RODO-2510 file (C-alpha; in nm, 4 decimals, decimal comma):
residues 318
     n   res          X          Y          Z
     1     m    -7,0314   -11,4102    -6,1971
     2     g    -7,0644   -11,1658    -5,8838
     3     k    -7,2850   -11,3448    -5,6050
     4     h    -7,3749   -11,6194    -5,8017
     5     k    -7,1059   -11,9334    -5,8623
     6     v    -7,1093   -12,1235    -6,1754
     7     p    -7,1191   -12,4693    -6,0852
     8     r    -6,8421   -12,7207    -6,1905
     9     t    -7,0334   -13,0801    -6,1921
    10     l    -7,4023   -13,1821    -6,3296
    11     i    -7,4910   -13,2671    -5,9642
    12     e    -7,3995   -12,9098    -5,8190
    13     a    -7,5964   -12,7891    -6,1310
    14     v    -7,9109   -12,9629    -6,0754
    15     a    -7,9214   -12,8860    -5,7351
    16     y    -7,7883   -12,5096    -5,7918
    17     f    -8,0727   -12,4689    -6,0582
    18     a    -8,3755   -12,6364    -5,8678
    19     d    -8,4706   -12,3398    -5,6867
    20     q    -8,6326   -12,1396    -5,9958
    21     q    -8,5496   -11,7765    -5,8573
    22     v    -8,1969   -11,8434    -5,8462
    23     a    -8,1771   -12,0098    -6,1808
    24     h    -8,3784   -11,7250    -6,3226
    25     d    -8,1442   -11,4527    -6,1353
    26     f    -7,8126   -11,6420    -6,2564
    27     f    -7,8949   -11,6033    -6,6062
    28     v    -8,0481   -11,2403    -6,5624
    29     q    -7,6936   -11,1742    -6,3998
    30     l    -7,5032   -11,3563    -6,6910
    31     r    -7,7108   -11,1646    -6,9217
    32     w    -7,7105   -10,8130    -6,8009
    33     p    -7,4021   -10,8066    -6,5803
    34     n    -7,4620   -10,3991    -6,5179
    35     g    -7,8105   -10,4310    -6,5149
    36     a    -8,1131   -10,5252    -6,7342
    37     g    -8,1481   -10,3180    -7,0349
    38     c    -8,4560   -10,3034    -7,3137
    39     p    -8,3783   -10,5859    -7,5812
    40     n    -8,6399   -10,3994    -7,7864
    41     c    -8,4912   -10,0641    -7,8164
    42     g    -8,1773   -10,0957    -7,6446
    43     n    -8,2546    -9,8118    -7,3418
    44     a    -8,0543    -9,9023    -7,0371
    45     e    -8,3095    -9,7168    -6,8011
    46     v    -8,6133    -9,9334    -6,7070
    47     n    -8,8430    -9,9999    -6,3926
    48     a    -8,7866   -10,3766    -6,2738
    49     m    -9,1254   -10,5800    -6,1648
    50     p    -8,9739   -10,8388    -5,9541
    51     k    -9,3165   -10,9946    -5,8574
    52     y    -9,3508   -11,0698    -6,2045
    53     r    -9,0138   -11,1086    -6,2838
    54     r    -9,0239   -10,8564    -6,5937
    55     w    -8,9136   -10,4974    -6,6397
    56     s    -9,0549   -10,1841    -6,8131
    57     c    -8,8703    -9,9925    -7,0942
    58     k    -8,9092    -9,6168    -7,0020
    59     d    -8,8588    -9,5089    -7,3409
    60     c    -9,0249    -9,7534    -7,5760
    61     r    -9,2689    -9,8620    -7,2847
    62     q    -9,2729   -10,2281    -7,3835
    63     q    -9,2431   -10,4962    -7,0764
    64     f    -8,9978   -10,7685    -7,1440
    65     t    -8,8241   -11,0795    -6,9368
    66     a    -8,5330   -11,2364    -6,9147
    67     k    -8,6481   -11,4408    -7,1993
    68     t    -8,7133   -11,1864    -7,4441
    69     g    -8,4722   -11,1604    -7,7508
    70     t    -8,3045   -11,4979    -7,6605
    71     i    -8,3583   -11,8609    -7,7513
    72     f    -8,5920   -11,9090    -7,4818
    73     e    -8,8450   -11,6584    -7,6107
    74     d    -9,2377   -11,7504    -7,5621
    75     s    -9,1114   -12,0932    -7,3576
    76     p    -9,2973   -12,1970    -7,0498
    77     i    -8,9991   -12,3999    -6,9208
    78     s    -8,8564   -12,2377    -6,6446
    79     f    -8,4661   -12,1701    -6,6338
    80     s    -8,4715   -12,4380    -6,3769
    81     k    -8,4839   -12,6950    -6,6766
    82     w    -8,3126   -12,4769    -6,9614
    83     l    -7,9918   -12,4008    -6,7880
    84     p    -7,9275   -12,7880    -6,6846
    85     a    -8,0386   -12,9168    -7,0459
    86     i    -7,7601   -12,6453    -7,1640
    87     w    -7,5247   -12,8151    -6,9088
    88     l    -7,6049   -13,1676    -7,0565
    89     l    -7,5567   -13,0957    -7,4153
    90     t    -7,2396   -12,9091    -7,3954
    91     a    -7,0552   -13,1809    -7,1295
    92     t    -7,1577   -13,4636    -7,2918
    93     r    -6,8867   -13,5886    -7,5531
    94     n    -7,1308   -13,7619    -7,7842
    95     g    -7,4191   -13,5600    -7,7214
    96     t    -7,7856   -13,6131    -7,5093
    97     s    -8,0713   -13,7567    -7,7163
    98     s    -8,4087   -13,6227    -7,6550
    99     c    -8,5194   -13,8992    -7,5086
   100     e    -8,2537   -13,8592    -7,2548
   101     l    -8,3401   -13,5141    -7,1364
   102     a    -8,6968   -13,5677    -7,1619
   103     r    -8,6548   -13,8912    -6,8656
   104     a    -8,3519   -13,6170    -6,6821
   105     l    -8,6076   -13,3238    -6,6761
   106     g    -8,9996   -13,4843    -6,7015
   107     v    -9,1082   -13,2855    -6,9767
   108     t    -9,1981   -13,4844    -7,3003
   109     q    -8,9826   -13,6095    -7,5930
   110     k    -9,1221   -13,3644    -7,8131
   111     t    -9,0434   -13,0841    -7,5688
   112     a    -8,7125   -13,1556    -7,4886
   113     w    -8,6272   -13,2360    -7,8868
   114     f    -8,7285   -12,8783    -7,9664
   115     m    -8,5439   -12,7687    -7,6455
   116     l    -8,2103   -12,9212    -7,7660
   117     h    -8,2623   -12,7672    -8,1219
   118     r    -8,3100   -12,3929    -7,9901
   119     i    -7,9625   -12,4685    -7,8064
   120     r    -7,8135   -12,6211    -8,1007
   121     e    -7,9556   -12,2908    -8,2973
   122     a    -7,7270   -12,0968    -8,0010
   123     l    -7,4666   -12,3039    -8,0223
   124     g    -7,4351   -12,1831    -8,4020
   125     e    -7,1710   -11,9436    -8,3463
   126     d    -6,9784   -11,7274    -8,6766
   127     s    -6,7341   -11,5128    -8,5332
   128     g    -6,5395   -11,4581    -8,8738
   129     l    -6,2461   -11,5249    -8,7451
   130     a    -6,0082   -11,7097    -9,0088
   131     l    -5,8851   -12,0302    -8,9076
   132     e    -5,4960   -12,0090    -8,8924
   133     g    -5,2676   -12,2472    -9,1115
   134     p    -5,1537   -12,5148    -9,1111
   135     v    -5,5145   -12,6697    -9,1721
   136     e    -5,6789   -13,0022    -9,2982
   137     a    -5,9634   -12,9791    -9,5038
   138     d    -6,1903   -13,3131    -9,6025
   139     e    -6,5550   -13,3808    -9,7108
   140     t    -6,7659   -13,6909    -9,5441
   141     y    -7,1169   -13,8251    -9,6110
   142     i    -7,3551   -13,8615    -9,3097
   143     g    -7,6612   -14,0480    -9,3074
   144     g    -7,8804   -14,3491    -9,2571
   145     q    -7,8804   -14,6757    -9,5003
   146     v    -8,0524   -14,6658    -9,7390
   147     k    -8,2323   -14,9983    -9,7229
   148     l    -8,3631   -14,9196    -9,3919
   149     m    -8,5422   -14,6049    -9,5355
   150     n    -8,8788   -14,5700    -9,6535
   151     k    -9,0000   -14,4577    -9,9887
   152     k    -9,0980   -14,1047    -9,8570
   153     r    -8,7775   -14,0367    -9,6855
   154     l    -8,5767   -14,1587   -10,0036
   155     r    -8,7922   -13,9044   -10,2391
   156     n    -8,7139   -13,6575    -9,9626
   157     l    -8,3162   -13,6573    -9,9762
   158     r    -8,2899   -13,6744   -10,3444
   159     g    -8,0982   -13,3624   -10,4724
   160     l    -7,9233   -13,2861   -10,1333
   161     t    -7,6318   -13,5019   -10,1948
   162     d    -7,3607   -13,5805   -10,4748
   163     r    -7,5691   -13,5242   -10,7821
   164     r    -7,3260   -13,7691   -10,9942
   165     g    -7,4854   -14,0722   -10,8179
   166     g    -7,3430   -14,2740   -10,5297
   167     n    -7,4230   -14,1963   -10,1301
   168     m    -7,7915   -14,0670   -10,2348
   169     d    -7,8753   -14,1861    -9,8632
   170     k    -7,6717   -13,9547    -9,7125
   171     t    -7,6025   -13,5431    -9,6719
   172     a    -7,2360   -13,4406    -9,7788
   173     v    -7,0516   -13,2307    -9,5047
   174     l    -6,6806   -13,0502    -9,5491
   175     g    -6,4895   -13,0157    -9,2063
   176     i    -6,2107   -12,7799    -9,1954
   177     v    -5,9551   -12,8279    -8,8864
   178     e    -5,6011   -12,6365    -8,7544
   179     r    -5,3407   -12,8192    -8,6899
   180     n    -5,1900   -12,8692    -8,3339
   181     v    -4,8915   -12,6265    -8,3128
   182     p    -4,6781   -12,6264    -7,9846
   183     g    -4,7326   -12,3204    -7,7955
   184     k    -5,0549   -12,2070    -7,9379
   185     p    -5,4237   -12,3202    -7,8267
   186     k    -5,5691   -12,6282    -7,9735
   187     g    -5,6761   -12,6204    -8,3065
   188     r    -6,0202   -12,5054    -8,3686
   189     a    -6,2599   -12,6767    -8,6542
   190     r    -6,5218   -12,5513    -8,8777
   191     a    -6,7918   -12,7726    -9,0374
   192     m    -7,0635   -12,7206    -9,2649
   193     v    -7,3143   -12,9034    -9,4845
   194     i    -7,2815   -12,8802    -9,8377
   195     p    -7,5378   -12,9236   -10,1318
   196     f    -7,2447   -13,1247   -10,3364
   197     i    -6,9041   -13,2564   -10,3021
   198     e    -6,7543   -13,0277   -10,6097
   199     k    -6,5076   -12,7382   -10,6249
   200     e    -6,7734   -12,4812   -10,6183
   201     f    -6,8460   -12,5734   -10,2378
   202     l    -6,5218   -12,7280   -10,1301
   203     q    -6,2877   -12,4508   -10,2289
   204     g    -6,5847   -12,1709   -10,1539
   205     n    -6,5989   -12,2611    -9,7970
   206     i    -6,2079   -12,3185    -9,7396
   207     r    -6,1456   -11,9287    -9,9030
   208     k    -6,4129   -11,8443    -9,6728
   209     y    -6,2320   -11,9648    -9,3428
   210     v    -5,8843   -12,0232    -9,4368
   211     t    -5,6219   -11,7017    -9,4914
   212     p    -5,4623   -11,7312    -9,8293
   213     g    -5,0911   -11,8370    -9,8469
   214     d    -5,1593   -12,0839    -9,5546
   215     v    -5,0635   -12,4631    -9,5654
   216     v    -5,3540   -12,6609    -9,6691
   217     y    -5,3417   -13,0473    -9,6294
   218     t    -5,6450   -13,2501    -9,8330
   219     d    -5,6867   -13,5833    -9,9986
   220     g    -5,6481   -13,6231   -10,3632
   221     h    -6,0074   -13,5191   -10,4510
   222     p    -5,9883   -13,3767   -10,8138
   223     a    -6,2267   -13,0558   -10,6186
   224     y    -5,9012   -12,9297   -10,4570
   225     k    -5,7255   -12,9443   -10,6997
   226     t    -5,6676   -12,5374   -10,7999
   227     l    -5,6170   -12,4765   -10,4488
   228     k    -5,2251   -12,4343   -10,5184
   229     k    -5,3528   -12,0865   -10,6409
   230     h    -5,4144   -11,9484   -10,3111
   231     y    -5,2604   -12,1506   -10,0794
   232     v    -4,9443   -12,3855    -9,9880
   233     h    -5,1397   -12,7337   -10,0999
   234     e    -5,0326   -13,0480    -9,9884
   235     v    -5,1903   -13,3686   -10,1173
   236     i    -5,1990   -13,7398    -9,9343
   237     d    -5,3407   -13,9536   -10,1995
   238     h    -5,5417   -14,2322    -9,9904
   239     a    -5,5322   -14,4654   -10,3019
   240     y    -5,1590   -14,5122   -10,2198
   241     e    -5,1000   -14,4077    -9,8335
   242     y    -5,2238   -14,2246    -9,5388
   243     v    -4,9192   -14,0681    -9,4240
   244     r    -4,6176   -13,8862    -9,6024
   245     g    -4,4101   -13,7320    -9,3288
   246     h    -4,6389   -13,4171    -9,1943
   247     v    -4,8441   -13,4568    -9,4958
   248     h    -5,1934   -13,6581    -9,3671
   249     t    -5,5786   -13,5140    -9,2854
   250     n    -5,5621   -13,7527    -8,9504
   251     s    -5,6885   -13,4187    -8,7207
   252     i    -5,9987   -13,3712    -8,9727
   253     e    -6,0533   -13,7231    -9,0058
   254     g    -6,0879   -13,7875    -8,6109
   255     f    -6,3321   -13,4792    -8,5770
   256     f    -6,5918   -13,6379    -8,8115
   257     s    -6,4774   -13,9932    -8,6343
   258     v    -6,6418   -13,8132    -8,3219
   259     l    -6,9029   -13,6509    -8,5230
   260     k    -6,9959   -13,9668    -8,6627
   261     r    -7,0369   -14,1724    -8,3459
   262     t    -7,2563   -13,8455    -8,2044
   263     i    -7,4916   -13,9130    -8,5286
   264     k    -7,5309   -14,2826    -8,5353
   265     g    -7,5055   -14,3920    -8,1572
   266     t    -7,7015   -14,0762    -8,0129
   267     y    -7,9296   -13,9248    -8,2679
   268     i    -7,9268   -14,2226    -8,5014
   269     a    -8,1339   -14,0360    -8,8049
   270     p    -8,1224   -13,6491    -8,7899
   271     r    -8,3129   -13,5425    -9,1217
   272     p    -8,0718   -13,3585    -9,3154
   273     k    -8,2523   -13,0362    -9,2768
   274     h    -8,1317   -13,0480    -8,9153
   275     l    -7,7760   -13,1510    -9,0026
   276     q    -7,6024   -12,8336    -8,9462
   277     r    -7,7513   -12,7592    -8,6309
   278     y    -7,5939   -13,1255    -8,4787
   279     v    -7,2602   -13,0282    -8,6903
   280     e    -7,2486   -12,6910    -8,4737
   281     e    -7,2873   -12,8846    -8,1680
   282     q    -7,0020   -13,1227    -8,2363
   283     v    -6,8119   -12,8363    -8,3504
   284     f    -6,8759   -12,6078    -8,0127
   285     r    -6,7616   -12,8833    -7,8131
   286     f    -6,4737   -12,9329    -8,0115
   287     n    -6,3781   -12,6147    -8,0162
   288     e    -6,3851   -12,5993    -7,6101
   289     r    -6,2523   -12,9303    -7,5433
   290     e    -5,9756   -12,8316    -7,3360
   291     e    -6,1907   -12,6160    -7,1027
   292     s    -6,3956   -12,7220    -6,7965
   293     d    -6,7793   -12,8609    -6,8202
   294     g    -6,8541   -12,4979    -6,5997
   295     y    -6,6819   -12,3068    -6,8829
   296     r    -6,8454   -12,4587    -7,1828
   297     f    -7,1924   -12,4169    -7,0094
   298     t    -7,1188   -12,0281    -6,9051
   299     k    -7,0333   -11,9635    -7,2780
   300     a    -7,3091   -12,1443    -7,4426
   301     a    -7,5609   -11,9588    -7,2139
   302     k    -7,3990   -11,6518    -7,3388
   303     l    -7,4846   -11,7271    -7,6761
   304     v    -7,8657   -11,7662    -7,6500
   305     e    -7,9278   -11,3878    -7,6822
   306     g    -7,9934   -11,2761    -8,0172
   307     k    -8,1111   -11,6046    -8,1445
   308     r    -8,4617   -11,7379    -8,2316
   309     l    -8,5819   -12,0473    -8,3433
   310     t    -8,9656   -12,0774    -8,3519
   311     y    -9,1306   -12,4475    -8,4077
   312     k    -9,3000   -12,3615    -8,7051
   313     r    -8,9594   -12,2910    -8,8697
   314     l    -8,8181   -12,5933    -8,7321
   315     i    -9,0163   -12,8739    -8,8665
   316     a    -9,0724   -12,6082    -9,1927
   317     k    -8,9933   -12,8124    -9,5596
   318     p    -8,6526   -12,7233    -9,6796
***
């Protein structure tokens, strides 16, 4: 990071980024280590206007700031609040609620909620890299209890889960995780909200992220039955057993356990249309679990470029 250090703890981050100029310069160096470039046309020749924390492109003549073309664009919130918010969300094992963030930063709950969703939008990184076998795949339902929901909420949920009945109060999620193999980095995960727990969505996503010919462990759900055409498919039928030697789905179930604790304990009842962002947040922390808080923070802060989430799109009906 050159002359700008990366804080190692939350208290260091809060103290370091308390100065708005320091926080601004930190992000500028993180985003443009070789000097600012125009996010509109890509030109590297720009004129700096340090008094206004702006630049002017010599090619397209447009002015821009460090926030242009990122999740921070059009936000009046300073980097001295944005950067600690990223730190909190990436460092806390079970997430950070909008109420907690609002109290910590001195903003309204609505503002904190919007900030957190923008950060989650950035964390939704899809590098396109395939998971390496052996992998485990499993499906689950996430959502609140139907007896606690009003009629309007129930109407909004219809059609978002299993069309064959049951679990109509919940949303379906598919998870895929690499097994931990000695001598290799800790296994990575992928997880995604799916419309229905059916072959089309389960096998379709497995084929998207897992290399054909790898070993895939699943439970006995019928939708996985024809995976053997493309993979070495090992099945554990939970109606009779949970482990048979090396055949089990304990890794992906452990991932779902943490995800559900986060949803139920911190976020309480996120709407189905927002659930994918909460899932991406948990996937990011899971995949970077062996790294330090400072590393996760820096990586997340680098992912903000090219991502945009407006409030209008956030609250739009699915």
